[in-house]
KOLZA-17302 format. One record per atom (N, C-alpha, C): residue in three letters; x, y, z. Coordinates in pm, whole numbers, plus 50000, padded with zeros to 5 digits. Layout:
N
alaXYZ
...
This chain:
503
met500844987750001
met500064999649996
met500925012350001
lys501895011650085
lys502815023850094
lys503545026349954
phe503905014749904
phe504675016949774
phe503785021149666
arg502455017149657
arg501505023649570
arg501275037249583
leu501205041449706
leu501025055149748
leu502215063549690
phe503365058849713
phe504655064649673
phe504695066849515
ile504265056449445
ile504185057449303
ile503235068149260
val502055068849318
val501095077849290
val501615092649311
val502205095249434
val502695108349457
val503865112249371
met504685103149332
met505765106649233
met505245109549096
ser504195102049059
ser503665104948919
ser502945119348922
val502375122849020
val501585136549037
val502785146249036
leu503845144349107
leu504995154249102
leu505575154748968
trp505785143248909
trp506335143448770
trp505525152348685
met504185150848677
met503355158148588
met503505172248620
tyr503655176648745
tyr503705189848786
tyr505085196048757
arg506135188548788
arg507515192348760
arg508445180748751
pro508775175748625
pro509405162948612
pro510675161248687
ser511445172248723
ser512685169648801
ser512295164248935
tyr511185166248997
tyr510815159349119
tyr510865144949115
ala510675139748996
ala510375124348995
ala511605116849046
leu512795122349027
leu513935115949066
leu514595122149196
leu513755129649273
leu514155135149402
leu515265145849393
lys515425151949265
lys516415161449230
lys517805156249255
ile517975143749251
ile519395136949266
ile519725130949130
gly518885121549087
gly519275115048962
gly518635121548845
phe519065117148729
phe518505122948608
phe518325112248508
val517435114148404
val517305105248284
val517205113748170
asp518135112148081
asp518125120047948
asp517645110547833
ile516635115347773
ile516115107647655
ile516275116447538
phe517095111647442
phe517505120947337
phe517435112047202
pro516445107247165
pro516415099847030
pro516455109346913
thr517225105346816
thr517345113546687
thr517185104646567
val516645111546470
val516685105246327
val517605112946244
arg518315105846149
arg519335112446081
arg519485106645938
val520115114445853
val520435110245726
val521915113345709
thr522665102045665
thr523995103045645
thr524385100045493
ser525265107745433
ser525475105745293
ser526155093845254
arg526965086945350
arg527545074845308
arg528075067545434
asn528245054345429
asn528895047045544
asn530115043245499
phe530875034845577
phe532205030645554
phe532295015445543
lys533195011845452
lys533414997745441
lys534844993245459
val535645000645415
val537084996945415
val537985006045505
glu537715017945500
glu538615028145569
glu538675024845723
ser539815027345780
ser539855025845922
ser539305036846001
ile538955035046124
ile538335045446214
ile539435055346245
asp539185067646205
asp540175077746235
asp539705085846349
arg540705094646395
arg540355102146517
arg539295111646499
leu539085117746381
leu538105126846346
leu536695121346364
phe536575109246319
phe535285102646337
phe535005099546479
tyr535945095446548
tyr535795090646681
tyr535465103046771
thr536055113846752
thr535725126346819
thr534295130346798
gln533765129846674
gln532365133446647
gln531595122946704
tyr531965110546705
tyr531095099346755
tyr530845103146911
his531925106246983
his531865107747127
his531035120147166
leu530865128847069
leu530085141447113
leu528715140547060
ser528375129946984
ser527075129146927
ser526035127447039
pro524725130947008
pro523685128447109
pro523485113547151
lys523465112347285
lys523315098247337
lys521825095047341
ala521335082847294
ala520085079747294
ala519385079747425
phe519995074547531
phe519505074247657
phe520665074847762
val520495083147859
val521495085047961
val520735084948103
val521215076348186
val520725076848323
val521875078448420
gly521655087248527
gly522775090948606
gly522315098248730
ile523385102648809
ile523195110248926
ile523985123348912
asp523255134148936
asp523945148248935
asp523545155249059
tyr524345154849153
tyr523835160349286
tyr525025169649336
gln524585182249377
gln525475192049421
gln524975198449562
ile525935198749657
ile525565204849781
ile526825209549846
val526745221849893
val527935229349971
val529185227549894
gly529095229849757
gly530375228949683
gly530785215149638
ile530105204549685
ile530545191149646
ile529555186549536
his530195181149436
his529505176449313
his529775161449298
phe528695154349298
phe528705139749271
phe527975137549141
phe528685130449045
phe528115129048912
phe528515115448856
val527545108148794
val528005096148723
val526905094548610
ala527215090648492
ala526325089948381
ala526625076648302
leu525565068948285
leu525645056748202
leu525075059048067
asp525765058147955
asp525325061747826
asp524865048747757
phe523655050347683
phe523135039147604
phe523005044547458
met523795038847371
met523865044147227
met524325033347144
arg524395035347019
arg524925025746924
arg526465024446942
asn526945012446941
asn528405011246955
asn529155015746838
leu530495017646842
leu531295023646741
leu531245015846609
glu531245003146623
glu531174994646497
glu529854995546421
ala528764995546504
ala527494997246432
ala527285011346373
glu527835021646436
glu527805034646382
glu528705036046257
phe529815029846262
phe530745031546156
phe530575024546027
tyr530075012446043
tyr530005003245915
tyr528615002645855
lys527655009645920
lys526265007645867
lys525645021045850
met524685021145754
met523945034945733
met523115037045860
thr523405047645931
thr522765050046055
thr521675058846045
trp520485055646048
trp519265064646043
trp518845069246175
thr519475065146291
thr519095068946413
thr520215065346516
asn520135072946628
asn521135069646739
asn520725058646832
leu519585053446818
leu518925043046896
leu519765029446871
pro520095021846971
pro520815010246941
pro519874999246899
val519265000246776
val518224990946729
val518914982846622
gly518474970146603
gly518954961346502
gly518474947846528
lys518864937446438
lys518344924046456
lys519014919446581
asn520154923146619
asn520804917746745
asn521084929546828
leu520424931746931
leu520454943347016
leu521804944047088
ala522284931747131
ala523504931547206
ala524764934847107
ala524554931546978
ala525564936046880
ala525584949946842
ser524504958246866
ser524354971046826
ser524474981446942
ala524254977647065
ala524404987547176
ala525734988347223
ser526065000247268
ser527425001747340
ser527314998347487
thr528234992147539
thr528284989847678
thr529564996547747
asn530035007147671
asn531355012947725
asn530905025547820
phe530465022147939
phe530085032148034
phe530675029648165
pro530885039248254
pro530335052448238
pro531255060948166
ser530675070248094
ser531595080448015
ser532065092148108
glu531235093948225
glu531715103148327
glu531305097548457
gly532195100148554
gly531905095848694
gly532885101148794
phe532525110948867
phe533485117548957
phe532895123149078
ile533765125849183
ile533355133949290
ile534315146149293
gly533715158049299
gly534375170749289
gly534015179949395
tyr534945190049424
tyr534615201349511
tyr535135214649451
his534325224349467
his534725238149417
his534285249249506
asn535245258249524
asn534785271149593
asn535735282549530
asp535775293849594
asp536485305149538
asp538005303849548
val538555293349618
val539885291749643
val540475278849578
ile539775267949574
ile540205255149540
ile539165247749453
thr539745239749363
thr538975230349290
thr539595217049286
ala538925206949329
ala539385192649345
ala538415182749277
ser538995172449212
ser538125162249156
ser539005149649145
ile538165138549158
ile538795125149134
ile537725115949067
gly538145109548961
gly537225101448886
gly537625101848732
arg536385099748656
arg536585099648505
arg535865112548463
arg536715119548383
arg536125132148342
arg536975139448234
arg536485148748161
arg537245156248056
arg538145166048127
ala539125171848066
ala540045181648131
ala540585189548014
his540765202448047
his541345212247940
his542215221048007
leu543355225447931
leu544215236547975
leu544475244647862
gly544455257947874
gly544715266047760
gly543595275347729
pro543875286947682
pro542705297547671
pro541775294747551
gly542135286247465
gly541375284247341
gly540345272447344
asn539485272247249
asn538545261547240
asn539345247547219
his540345248147150
his541335236147135
his542505239047213
gly542885229547305
gly544095230447380
gly545215222447323
leu546545227247339
leu547675220247292
leu548205210747395
met548025214047527
met548515205247635
met547465195647684
leu546215200447704
leu545115192647744
leu543895198347668
ser543105187947613
ser542045192647529
ser540665186647580
arg539655195147581
arg538295190347618
arg537755179947519
tyr538365178547401
tyr537885169647295
tyr538465155247315
thr539505153847399
thr539855140247441
thr538675133247515
pro538245121647477
pro537015116047537
pro536915117847677
tyr537825113047765
tyr537875114247909
tyr539225110047967
phe539545113548091
phe540655109848168
phe540135103348294
asp540945092448334
asp540725087548472
asp541845093048567
gly541495102748646
gly542545109348723
gly542105117648833
ile543035125148892
ile542795135048998
ile543225148148945
trp542505158448987
trp542785173248961
trp542755181249090
leu543725190049099
leu543715199149211
leu544245213049157
ser543435223449175
ser543605236149134
ser543405246549239
leu544495255249260
leu544285267049357
leu544095278849277
his543165287849308
his542895299749232
his542515310849332
pro543275313449434
pro542785324249535
pro543055338049480
lys542225347649533
lys542415362449504
lys543575367449576
thr544555373849513
thr545555380449578
thr545425394449621
arg544635401349529
arg544125414949556
arg543015417549462
glu542465429349465
glu541245432249382
glu541545429449227
asn540665420949168
asn540775418349026
asn541995410348985
gln542615404149085
gln543825395049044
gln543815382249120
arg544255372749048
arg544275358249100
arg545595350949076
phe545995341949160
phe547075333749145
phe546505319649112
phe547065313049017
phe546705299248975
phe547855289348989
tyr547425277749040
tyr548375265849033
tyr547445253749019
thr547755245648918
thr546975233848881
thr547965221948867
phe547455210148927
phe548175197148912
phe547075186848878
phe547545178448775
phe546565169448716
phe547345155848691
leu546875144648748
leu547485130948729
leu546485121448673
ala546725115048557
ala545755105248499
ala546475093548456
ala545695082448445
ala546345068848407
ala545615065348274
asp546435058448185
asp545935052248060
asp545325039448092
asp544565034847993
asp543825022348008
asp544735010647985
thr544995004748098
thr546034993448115
thr545534981348026
ala544134978948019
ala543714968047941
ala543934970647790
ala543784982747752
ala544054986547615
ala545564985847588
leu546454989147676
leu547904988347662
leu548264973747642
asn547644964747721
asn547934951247712
asn547544945147566
arg546454950247519
arg546034944647394
arg547064950547284
leu547554962547300
leu548484968347194
leu549794960147204
trp550104953447316
trp551364945747316
trp551374934547211
asn550294930347170
asn550234920147063
asn550664925046934
ala550554938146909
ala550944944646786
ala552394949546796
phe552754953446909
phe554204958746927
phe554644953947061
asp555724945947067
asp556324939947183
asp557574948047218
pro557624955847329
pro558814963647353
pro559974956147407
tyr559714942647436
tyr560804934347471
tyr561464926547355
ala561084929847222
ala561434923347112
ala562874927147083
ala563574919647008
ala564984920446980
ala565264933546898
asp564244938146825
asp564524949346730
asp564444962246797
val564034962346914
val563994974746986
val565504979447027
met565714992447006
met567024998047017
met567604996547162
gln566654999147258
gln567094998847402
gln566264986947460
leu567004976147478
leu566384964047535
leu565944965747681
asn564864958947712
asn564214958947844
asn564144973247897
arg563794982047815
arg563474994747856
arg562424996247955
tyr561334989547917
tyr560034990848003
tyr560074980448117
gln559784985448229
gln559774976848350
gln558324971748370
gln557284978348320
gln555954974848341
gln555094980848230
arg553994976048212
arg553154979648089
arg552074989948150
thr552595001848189
thr551755012448233
thr552075025948177
lys551085035148177
lys551335047748116
lys550575058248200
phe551175069448237
phe550515079948325
phe550845093048259
leu549995102348283
leu550155116148243
leu550105126148370
ala551105133148378
ala551175143148484
ala551255157848422
val550545165948477
val550515180448424
val550465189848546
his551385200148546
his551305211848637
his551405224048568
arg550815235348625
arg550765247348553
arg550715258548663
ile551355269148646
ile551335280048746
ile551025292548665
gly550255301648710
gly549805313648629
gly549335325048720
tyr549085336348664
tyr548695348548736
tyr547715356348636
gln546685360948710
gln545795369048634
gln545585383348688
phe545995392948593
phe545745407348633
phe544295411848585
glu543975424848596
glu542705429148571
glu542465427248423
phe543445428848329
phe543245427548184
phe544165416248118
leu544885410048197
leu545925400648135
leu546055387748219
lys546245377048158
lys546485363548228
lys547605356848151
phe548445350448221
phe549605343948164
phe549925331048248
gly550465320748186
gly550815308648262
gly551915301348185
ile552595292448267
ile553625283248212
ile553395269348277
gly553525258648196
gly553235244948258
gly554025234748191
glu554115222848252
glu554755211148198
glu553725200348189
ser553855192348082
ser553175178048084
ser554135168148075
ser554005156348132
ser554955145548130
ser554215133148121
ile554635124748013
ile554175111248008
ile555145101648080
ile554675094648169
ile555445084948250
ile555105070248206
ser556055064348125
ser555605052348067
ser556705040448084
gly556185028948104
gly556945017848125
gly557865016648250
ile557665025848345
ile558295026848469
ile557335029148578
pro557635024948705
pro556735027648808
pro556435041948839
leu555185046448871
leu554895059348910
leu555375061049040
thr556315071649064
thr556835074749202
thr556535089149225
phe556755092649350
phe556685107949382
phe557705115049322
phe558855108649290
phe559875116749225
phe559585120549081
asn558885111649000
asn558605115648862
asn557285122848854
ala556515123148953
ala555305130248957
ala555185141349063
asn556275145749116
asn556165155549220
asn555775168449162
pro554585173649208
pro553965185949146
pro554915198849161
met555925197849257
met556685209949274
met558145208049208
asn558235197149128
asn559595195049056
asn559475201948928
phe560735205648873
phe560845208348731
phe561125195348653
trp560105191248580
trp560185177548534
trp561275175948424
his561525188148354
his562555187348253
his563975184848311
asn564115185448443
asn565405183948510
asn565455169948575
thr564485161248558
thr564575147648622
thr565385137948545
tyr565455140048413
tyr566325130948323
tyr566145116048356
glu564915111448377
glu564725097648402
glu564315090448279
val564725078848253
val564295069848142
val562825067048164
gly561985069848053
gly560525066448062
gly559725079348077
leu560385090748080
leu559645103148083
leu559755111247939
asn558635117847909
asn558645125147795
asn557855137947835
val558605149447833
val558135161947896
val557925172547792
thr556885179347794
thr556605191547708
thr556445203347793
leu556815214847740
leu556765227547804
leu555795237347729
gly554945242847807
gly553945251947735
gly553875265647813
phe553485275847719
phe553285288847756
phe551945293847701
asp551225302047784
asp549925307547725
asp549705321347782
ile548995327847705
ile548705343347747
ile547345346447692
glu546475354347761
glu545235359247719
glu544985373747780
gly544255381447713
gly543915394847770
gly542555399447699
val541945408947777
val540735414447721
val541015429047697
ile540345433647580
ile540465447947538
ile539155453047493
gly539025466447467
gly537795472647441
gly537265480047568
lys536365489447532
lys535895496847639
lys534895488247725
lys534245478647668
lys533475470147745
lys534145458047790
arg535365455947766
arg536255444347792
arg535565432347735
asn534945433547612
asn534285422547551
asn535015414647436
ile536185418947424
ile537085413147320
ile538265404547390
arg538475392947369
arg539495384547433
arg540415379247330
leu541725381747346
leu542695376947265
leu543665366647332
tyr544075356447272
tyr544825345247341
tyr545875338847240
gly546765333447310
gly547785324147235
gly548305312947326
glu548775302847262
glu549405291847342
glu550575286447256
phe551685281447318
phe552845277147250
phe553305264147334
leu553445252847259
leu553825240447321
leu555135235547260
leu556095232947338
leu557445227747291
leu557665212947334
asp558015204347243
asp558155189947271
asp559545185347234
asp560645185147320
asp561915178947309
asp562435185247169
val562445196547130
val563085201447015
val564565199847017
lys565095194146917
lys566555193846895
lys566855198746755
thr568045204246734
thr568445208946604
thr568725197346515
ser568685199646370
ser568855187946279
ser570155182246288
val571275188146353
val572605181646367
val572775174046485
glu571705174046575
glu571895166646694
glu571285151346661
pro571715141746733
pro571275127646700
pro569735127246749
gly568935120846649
gly567515120446687
gly566845134746696
gly567355143846633
gly566795157746635
gly565395158946590
asn564615167446655
asn563265169646609
asn563065183746595
pro563515190146484
pro563315205246474
pro561925209546456
leu561035200746423
leu559655204146410
leu558845197046506
ala559015201646635
ala558275194246749
ala557705205046837
phe556825213446790
phe556195223446865
phe554775226746806
gly553955232246883
gly552625236146836
gly552265250246881
leu551535257646801
leu551125271046821
leu549705272946792
ser549095280846886
ser547645284246873
ser547375298046897
leu546685305146821
leu546215319446835
leu544685320646812
gly544135329446891
gly542745331346866
gly542145344146924
ala540925346446893
ala540215358646949
ala538655353946971
gln538095361747072
gln536685358447096
gln536045372947121
trp534875374847057
trp534175387647068
trp532785385547120
his532425390347244
his531135390047288
his530335400847235
val529615399047133
val528925410147048
val527965416947133
phe527025408747201
phe526145414347302
phe525835403747397
glu525395407747521
glu525185398847632
glu523965402647697
arg523335391547752
arg522015393447823
arg522125386247967
asp521275389848046
asp521315384248181
asp520425371948188
glu519555370248095
glu518585358748100
glu519285345348076
glu518925335248143
glu519465322548132
glu518635313948038
his519285305047976
his518585294347885
his517865285047979
phe516535283947969
phe515865275748075
phe515625261748034
gly516115257547917
gly515845243847885
gly517005235047940
pro516865221547918
pro518005212047962
pro519295214947889
asn520325213147949
asn521615213847903
asn522235201147845
phe522365198947717
phe522925186647665
phe524285189747609
asp525095197347663
asp526505199847628
asp527355190147700
tyr527885180747618
tyr528645169247673
tyr529985173147730
thr530405185947708
thr531745190247769
thr531375199747883
arg530245199847941
arg529905210048043
arg530605206548174
asn530985194448187
asn531675191448321
asn533195191348304
thr533705196748198
thr535145197148174
thr535945205248292
leu537035198148342
leu537835205348442
leu538595215148360
gln538685227248411
gln539555237348344
gln539675249448456
glu540855256748430
glu541135268448521
glu540055279548479
gly539825287648578
gly539015299348547
gly539635309148470
gly538975318848406
gly539625329748328
gly538855342048348
phe538865349048233
phe538105361948240
phe536575359048225
asn535875363048322
asn534395361348333
asn533635373248273
phe532805369548176
phe531995380148103
phe530625381548179
thr530035393048190
thr528955393848287
thr527675387848243
gly527455387348110
gly526075381248063
gly526075365848068
lys524935361148091
lys524595346248098
lys524295340847959
ser523945350047866
ser523475346747736
ser523945357347633
gly523565354647509
gly523955365447407
gly524645358647295
leu525355367247211
leu526065362147087
leu527615363747115
val528235352647081
val529845352147094
val530315347446963
leu531205355646895
leu531885350446778
leu533385348346810
gly534035338946742
gly535385335346780
gly536065330046658
phe537425329746673
phe538315324646561
phe539535317946635
gln540005306546592
gln541085299846644
gln542025294046530
ala543375296146533
ala544165289846436
ala545155280246513
val545335267646481
val546145258246546
val547105252146449
trp548425252546477
trp549415245746394
trp550135236446483
ala550125222846450
ala550755212546524
ala551795206746417
thr553115208846443
thr554145205046360
thr554315188846352
arg555085184546262
arg555115171046227
arg555525161646350
tyr556425165746427
tyr556915157546539
tyr556345161146684
leu555415170146684
leu554765173446811
leu554175159546864
tyr554275157746990
tyr553765146547060
tyr554515134047042
ser555545133746958
ser556215121046914
ser557575120746971
arg558095109146979
arg559465106047012
arg560025096446924
ala561285091446948
ala562045081946865
ala561185069246858
met561545062046751
met560855048446721
met561225038746838
asp562255039946909
asp562505029547011
asp561665033047137
asp560865043247133
asp559995046147264
asp558525049247219
pro557845039347152
pro556465042147107
pro555475044247221
leu555775038947337
leu554845040747455
leu554935055847507
gly555965062247473
gly556245075147542
gly555595086747458
lys554755083347364
lys554095094047289
lys552815099747358
phe552465111547331
phe551345119147397
phe550125114847355
thr549745100847365
thr548445095547338
thr547945087247454
phe546715086847474
phe545985078047561
phe545115069247480
his544665058147536
his543945048247468
his542675044647529
asn541665041347434
asn540345036947489
asn540075022447432
gln539765013547522
gln539424999547470
gln537814999947473
leu537244997547346
leu535844997947331
leu535344983947290
gln534144980047357
gln533504968047317
gln532714970347208
leu532884962147090
leu532094964246962
leu531264951546950
gly530084951746997
gly529174940346980
gly529594930847072
val529304916947055
val529484906547128
val530894900547115
gly531764901447209
gly533124895647190
gly534064902247098
his533654914447060
his534524922146969
his535134934147048
trp536374936947033
trp537054947947101
trp537854956247005
ser538094968847034
ser538934975746949
ser539664986647046
val540784989747016
val541564999847085
val541935011546989
leu541445023847047
leu541665035546972
leu542605044747047
glu543365053246972
glu544395061247025
glu543815075947021
asn544045083847124
asn543595097847119
asn544715106247168
tyr545055116547095
tyr546005125947141
tyr545555132747258
ile546435135347364
ile546085141047488
ile545935156347468
gly546645162447369
gly546425177047356
gly545545179247243
phe546045186247135
phe545345189147014
phe544715175846953
thr543465174446949
thr542755161546921
thr543065156346783
his543435164546692
his543635160546555
his545195155846537
gly546025158246635
gly547355153446630
gly548295162646550
pro549495156246536
pro550625164746479
pro550375165346322
asp551285174046249
asp551275174546110
asp550015180446065
ser549385190046126
ser548075194046094
ser547905209446132
val547025216046049
val546625229646061
val545095230346068
leu544625238146161
leu543145240546181
leu542865256046190
leu542055259646106
leu541425274046108
leu539955273046128
glu539575275846252
glu538135273846300
glu537475286946329
phe536315289646272
phe535405300846300
phe534235296046396
gln534005303446493
gln533035299246596
gln531935309846614
ala530585304146634
ala529565313646673
ala528555306146751
asp528255313346876
asp527365307246979
asp526335317247013
tyr525075313647013
tyr524035323047051
tyr523135315247148
ile522855322447267
ile521975316747378
ile521045327947410
asp519745323747425
asp518805332047498
asp517805322647579
lys516715328347621
lys515835320347712
lys515375307647639
asn515095307647510
asn514515295347440
asn515525289147353
trp516565297947288
trp517445291647178
trp518785289547241
arg519345278747191
arg520825276547211
arg521335271647069
ile522255279547014
ile522805276446878
ile524265277146890
gln524845265146859
gln526375263746859
gln526795259646721
ser527765266846667
ser528255265246532
ser529695266946518
thr530275258546427
thr531725261646399
thr531815258446248
phe532905264146194
phe533345260146052
phe534825259946050
gly535285249046031
gly536715246146024
gly537275243445890
ile538475248945859
ile539215244745744
ile540455236745804
phe540585224545769
phe541505214445837
phe542495209245728
leu543755210745755
leu544745205445668
leu545575194245739
trp545515182345686
trp546245170545743
trp547515167645658
gly548575166545718
gly549805162145660
gly549905148145651
glu550845142745576
glu550885129045544
glu551185120445660
ser551865126345756
ser552165119845881
ser550945119945979
gly550255131145979
gly549075132946072
gly547945124346032
arg547795121745905
arg546575114145860
arg546755100345909
ala547935095345937
ala548065081745986
ala547285079646110
asn546585067746127
asn545695066146221
asn546435063546362
ser547695059446359
ser548495057046481
ser549225070046516
gly549445071946645
gly550315083146704
gly551705078946697
phe552095066146664
phe553605060646659
phe554145065146541
leu554675077446526
leu555295082646416
leu556765079746426
pro557495078946294
pro558935075746307
pro559685087646360
thr560805085146405
thr561665097046450
thr562185105546332
tyr562585117546352
tyr563135125546252
tyr564615119346224
gln564925119146103
gln566305114546058
gln566945124045962
gly568115127645987
gly568825135345894
gly568375149345882
asn568845155445768
asn568385168945737
asn566935169645711
ile566415181545725
ile564885183245699
ile564705180945557
ala563605172745525
ala563335170345381
ala561945174245352
ile561615176945225
ile560375180645181
ile559365169245220
gly558125172245266
gly557255161845300
gly556585165345427
gly556935175045514
gly556255178245631
gly555155188445582
leu554225191045673
leu553165200845628
leu553665214845611
phe554425219445700
phe555025232945695
phe556505231045727
asp557365234345650
asp558865234045667
asp559405247445655
pro559955252945771
pro560415266545757
pro561865268245692
ile562465256345664
ile563825257645593
ile563585255945444
asn562945246845402
asn562725244045257
asn561665253445203
asp561425253945065
asp560475262145006
asp559155259245055
leu558395269545111
leu557215267545175
leu556125262545085
gly556005266944955
gly555065264144862
gly555145249744827
asn556355245344795
asn556555231644750
asn556185221144859
val556655225544990
val556335216445104
val554805215745119
phe554225226345117
phe552765226745146
phe551955219345041
leu552365219844914
leu551655211144821
leu551905197244817
ser553175193644847
ser553615179444852
ser553285172644978
gly553045179745101
gly552865174345218
gly551385172645258
val550575180145206
val549165179445241
val548435167645189
glu547895158445278
glu547205146145245
glu545815147945228
ser545135156645311
ser543705159445311
ser543435174145341
val542545180845275
val542005193545311
val540555190945332
leu540105194745457
leu538855191545495
leu538025205045534
leu536775204945498
leu536025216345540
leu535075209845635
leu534995216145761
leu534305209545876
leu533105218645934
pro531985220245864
pro531035228045917
pro530195220646019
lys529745226046125
lys528915219946227
lys527955228846301
val526655226646310
val525715234246369
val524825225146450
asn524595229046585
asn523765222546678
asn522685232446716
val521345230946706
val520395240346743
val519425232746846
phe519095239746960
phe518075235147056
phe517135246747074
tyr515945243447081
tyr514825251847119
tyr514125245947237
ala513985253247352
ala513355247747471
ala512035251847477
phe511115242447493
phe509585243647533
phe509345244547677
lys510145235647753
lys509905234647888
lys511375233147955
arg511355233448078
arg512775232148148
arg513195216948120
trp512375208348083
trp512785194348065
trp512585190347925
leu512235199747828
leu511945195047685
leu512415205047589
ser513135200247496
ser513725208547390
ser513575199247252
val513565206447143
val513575199547016
val515085203446971
tyr515615194546881
tyr517045195646841
tyr517165193346686
gly517995200946635
gly518425199346483
gly519905199946474
gly520615192246396
gly521935192146380
gly522415188846244
phe523545196046205
phe524165193846068
phe525665193446090
ser526275184246030
ser527755182646046
ser528315176045907
ala529535180245870
ala530105174645744
ala531615174245762
glu532165164345694
glu533545163445655
glu533745163245510
ile534005174545461
ile534175175245313
ile535615174845271
asp536045163945215
asp537555162945182
asp537655167145027
ile538285178845019
ile538365184044886
ile539225176344797
leu540375169744857
leu541225161544772
leu540745147244751
his539925141844833
his539255129744816
his537825129844837
ile537035136244740
ile535835141144762
ile534795129544791
thr535195117244731
thr534365105144759
thr534375100444899
gln535395104644971
gln535405100845118
gln534765111545215
ser534045121045157
ser533365130545240
ser532115124445302
arg531635130845410
arg530525126245474
arg529625138445525
ile528395138645498
ile527465148945547
ile526315142745624
thr525985147345742
thr525005141845834
thr523955152445866
val522695150445863
val521725159045903
val520825150945997
glu520475156646123
glu519735148846218
glu518865158346300
ser517695151846357
ser516895160146437
ser516385150946546
gly515895155846652
gly515335147846767
gly514645156346868
val514245148946975
val513635155347092
val514395152947206
ala514915162447281
ala515715161547398
ala514945163047529
met515045153047608
met514205154447740
met515125151347857
arg514965158047959
arg515675155548088
arg514675154148205
phe514725143348265
phe513825140848382
phe514585139048511
């Protein structure tokens, strides 16, 4: 009798306000879509571009817990959607995991997010599975929000030192998927005789450590940081000490990058933000053994808050990067309005890469995905710029938010070099003098290098539109494309629409 009464009460509350149905702790997202895709794939391998798009596509059904109290945030999300194999090899008219064999169509790779975090005006801490981002741009060179997720811990200090000024210090430690690494050992055995440094790896593990220090003035913010891959050796306090200079540890099994970033606001209304980021990865001159003269990344961008409003979007938020860990920056006053942006990213040929005798030490993490029943795949993701080295991205951005509308759009011009297009992050070491073939080569003739080194030129338009009817109900429309100008038959265009509901 009591149980029936409980069901009746909860049903009445749900009709009045759906969020009461789960006691304001749990949530259920129902987001079915129908879509038209110009082509499917039969032969081509799954590339990083497709995997990034797949990971940010609408989930058909998500159930989870999202609870916040006195600064503590408990979150876990179980995604139900088509698995990568079903999405990639079949004409996909919906995101629902439907098919003759449900077990072979549905993804069981969850949770995609699960963490316990704490945030106040001085400190931010988190432990669990979550996205992470460092850098002032939409795309980061050291850590990127477009990497599917990290399993790790994050600690960030950001106290006010005086009026309109803050000090920043961030430490992040994450572990790679050991099950995925063990599967990769079947393809590459570091103990094999052809490895230049025998018995280099003591264990089959890989960790990422990042620390960054910065300071924000009223109109300017700058920072410097290091990221370190700790591979094949035990994780110790020595090689992950947040107060060490990791470039000075000189331990076998470490690969360290050094990054600088700066951003500032200008204009009478302080509504224009300019920023830049530079990442250096073991650069050596061409006369040094194993030199990597093209082992850096550069990002420049601008953001213009055209107009701002105080009204909030009252519909459900289906931004899958909303829980991304990142440092604070310049806060604009409006909660909605129109924002225009532009970002240019140049990742040279040997960024994130080391010598051939150290394939584990590259700046990639892995995801082991179940594909149907008894089928598995391991995919590599770059920890920083999601498209990897030997690439250039020019991206225009426009976002508009008001009470009912949420419109997110980007248009990218993306150039992939012959090394960057390769599916694996295991690139060969630089050998000898610089030769034509890289995407941009500052020593040889730029025009010849540009034409000979470009493997793909992609146009990447993407638009997501939400219109909110209720706090729990929105309609959705989306358009995305990968138009390969040099290989037009490999292009893909997708149009989709659906209903987004959060209970």
